[in-house]
C-alpha positions as CSV (number, residue, x, y, z in Angstrom):
1,M,0.0,0.0,0.0
2,D,2.9,2.4,0.7
3,R,4.0,1.8,-3.0
4,M,0.5,3.0,-4.0
5,A,0.8,6.1,-2.1
6,V,4.2,6.7,-3.6
7,Q,2.9,6.1,-7.1
8,L,-0.1,8.4,-6.5
9,R,2.3,11.1,-5.4
10,N,4.2,10.6,-8.6
11,V,1.0,11.0,-10.6
12,I,0.2,14.3,-8.6
13,V,3.7,15.6,-9.3
14,A,3.5,14.7,-13.0
15,S,0.0,16.4,-13.1
16,D,1.4,19.5,-11.5
17,E,4.3,19.5,-14.1
18,Y,1.6,19.0,-16.8
19,R,-0.4,22.0,-15.6
20,R,2.6,24.2,-15.4
21,A,3.6,23.2,-19.0
22,E,0.1,24.0,-20.3
23,A,0.1,27.3,-18.4
24,A,3.4,28.3,-19.9
25,A,2.2,27.3,-23.3
26,L,-0.7,29.7,-22.8
27,G,1.6,32.4,-21.5
28,V,-0.3,32.6,-18.2
29,G,0.7,31.5,-14.6
30,L,-0.5,28.4,-12.8
31,T,-3.0,30.3,-10.8
32,E,-4.5,31.9,-14.0
33,S,-4.7,28.4,-15.5
34,A,-6.4,27.0,-12.3
35,A,-8.9,29.9,-12.6
36,L,-9.7,29.0,-16.1
37,G,-10.4,25.4,-15.0
38,E,-12.7,26.7,-12.2
39,L,-14.6,28.9,-14.6
40,Y,-14.8,26.1,-17.2
41,H,-16.2,23.5,-14.8
42,R,-18.3,25.7,-12.5
43,G,-19.5,28.4,-14.8
44,P,-19.5,32.1,-14.1
45,L,-18.3,33.0,-10.6
46,P,-18.0,36.1,-8.5
47,P,-14.4,37.1,-7.7
48,S,-14.9,36.1,-4.1
49,A,-15.5,32.5,-5.1
50,L,-12.2,32.4,-7.0
51,V,-10.5,33.7,-3.9
52,T,-11.9,30.8,-2.0
53,R,-11.4,28.1,-4.7
54,L,-7.8,29.2,-5.6
55,G,-6.7,30.1,-2.0
56,V,-5.5,33.6,-3.0
57,A,-5.9,37.0,-1.4
58,S,-8.6,39.4,-2.7
59,A,-6.0,41.7,-4.1
60,S,-4.3,38.9,-5.9
61,V,-7.5,37.8,-7.7
62,T,-8.0,41.4,-8.9
63,T,-4.6,41.2,-10.6
64,L,-5.2,37.7,-11.8
65,L,-8.4,38.7,-13.5
66,D,-6.7,41.7,-15.0
67,R,-4.1,39.3,-16.6
68,L,-6.9,36.9,-17.9
69,T,-8.8,39.9,-19.3
70,A,-5.7,41.3,-21.0
71,A,-5.1,37.8,-22.5
72,G,-8.6,37.7,-23.8
73,L,-9.5,34.5,-21.8
74,A,-12.0,35.9,-19.3
75,Q,-14.0,39.0,-18.6
76,R,-16.0,40.6,-15.9
77,V,-19.7,41.0,-16.5
78,P,-22.5,42.6,-14.3
79,H,-24.1,40.1,-11.9
80,P,-27.6,39.5,-13.2
81,T,-29.3,39.8,-9.7
82,D,-26.8,41.9,-7.6
83,R,-26.0,45.3,-9.1
84,R,-23.0,45.7,-6.8
85,S,-21.3,42.6,-7.9
86,V,-19.7,41.2,-11.1
87,L,-19.3,37.6,-12.4
88,V,-16.2,36.3,-14.0
89,V,-16.9,34.4,-17.3
90,L,-14.8,32.8,-19.9
91,T,-14.7,34.5,-23.3
92,P,-15.3,32.3,-26.3
93,R,-11.5,32.2,-26.7
94,G,-11.1,31.3,-23.0
95,R,-13.7,28.5,-23.3
96,Q,-12.1,27.0,-26.4
97,T,-8.6,27.2,-24.9
98,T,-9.7,25.6,-21.6
99,A,-11.7,22.8,-23.4
100,A,-8.6,22.1,-25.6
101,M,-6.4,21.8,-22.4
102,F,-8.8,19.4,-20.8
103,A,-9.2,17.4,-24.1
104,M,-5.4,17.1,-24.4
105,F,-5.1,15.9,-20.8
106,T,-8.0,13.3,-21.3
107,E,-6.4,12.0,-24.5
108,D,-3.0,11.6,-22.7
109,I,-4.7,9.7,-19.8
110,L,-6.5,7.5,-22.2
111,R,-3.3,6.7,-24.1
112,A,-1.7,5.7,-20.8
113,V,-4.4,3.2,-20.0
114,H,-5.3,2.0,-23.6
115,S,-3.9,-1.5,-23.2
116,A,-5.6,-2.2,-19.8
117,Q,-8.7,-4.4,-19.6
118,P,-11.9,-2.2,-19.5
119,E,-12.9,-3.8,-16.2
120,H,-9.5,-2.8,-14.7
121,V,-10.0,0.7,-15.9
122,R,-13.5,0.8,-14.3
123,E,-12.1,-0.5,-11.0
124,F,-9.1,1.9,-11.1
125,T,-11.6,4.8,-11.8
126,A,-13.6,3.7,-8.8
127,V,-10.6,3.6,-6.6
128,L,-9.5,7.1,-7.7
129,A,-13.0,8.4,-6.8
130,R,-12.7,6.8,-3.4
131,I,-9.2,8.3,-2.9
132,A,-10.5,11.8,-4.0
133,A,-13.5,11.5,-1.6
134,M,-11.2,10.6,1.3
135,L,-8.9,13.5,0.6
136,H,-11.8,15.9,0.3
137,Q,-13.2,14.5,3.6
138,R,-9.8,15.0,5.3
139,V,-9.4,18.6,4.1
140,A,-13.0,19.6,5.0
141,D,-11.9,20.3,8.5
142,P,-8.6,22.2,8.4
143,A,-8.4,22.2,12.3
144,T,-8.3,18.4,12.2
145,V,-5.6,18.4,9.6
146,A,-3.5,20.7,11.7
147,R,-4.1,18.8,14.9
148,D,-3.3,15.4,13.3
149,L,-0.2,16.7,11.5
150,T,1.1,18.4,14.6
151,R,0.5,15.1,16.6
152,R,2.4,13.1,14.0
153,V,5.3,15.5,14.1
154,T,5.6,15.7,17.9
155,E,5.1,12.0,18.5
156,G,7.6,11.0,15.8
157,G,5.0,8.6,14.4
158,P,4.7,7.2,10.9
159,G,5.5,9.7,8.2
160,S,7.4,12.0,10.5
161,G,10.8,10.8,9.5
162,A,12.8,11.0,6.3
163,P,11.0,10.6,2.9
164,S,10.5,7.1,1.7
165,T,13.3,5.7,-0.3
166,E,11.2,2.7,-1.4
167,P,11.9,2.1,-5.2
168,V,9.0,3.1,-7.4
């Protein structure tokens, strides 16, 4: 099981590198790329929702939106029900660009698993869903994360020592 965690970490690192490469190809930063993904999957959002989803400061999201607007990927539009607020929406170019990013990612994933048996792919997909659910459950309570991490560090328990050198 420890090997599985190491391999999952390798996938996460590779995915981060993939996202950085896509962002660089678009000429935007990683946070801007993440904002595009949020807008693509969630639809129009107020800037405050991007602050929460991206974990950035309010002042940072203003600058981020200015960069996405200058790049022609997103725009601010009046909120339909709150005159004091705006929504951030993808422009047609932003929607096309973000769709292309996700299509390329999907194709690369499918190429990686093309030789696997369909039932194995279904089971692997189910396992990934359970892993994602467990991780979402863990981070839903930041105080518990902090408490458990502090306990592990102070007790010198599993995971508190040097990184695993287990071959991957």
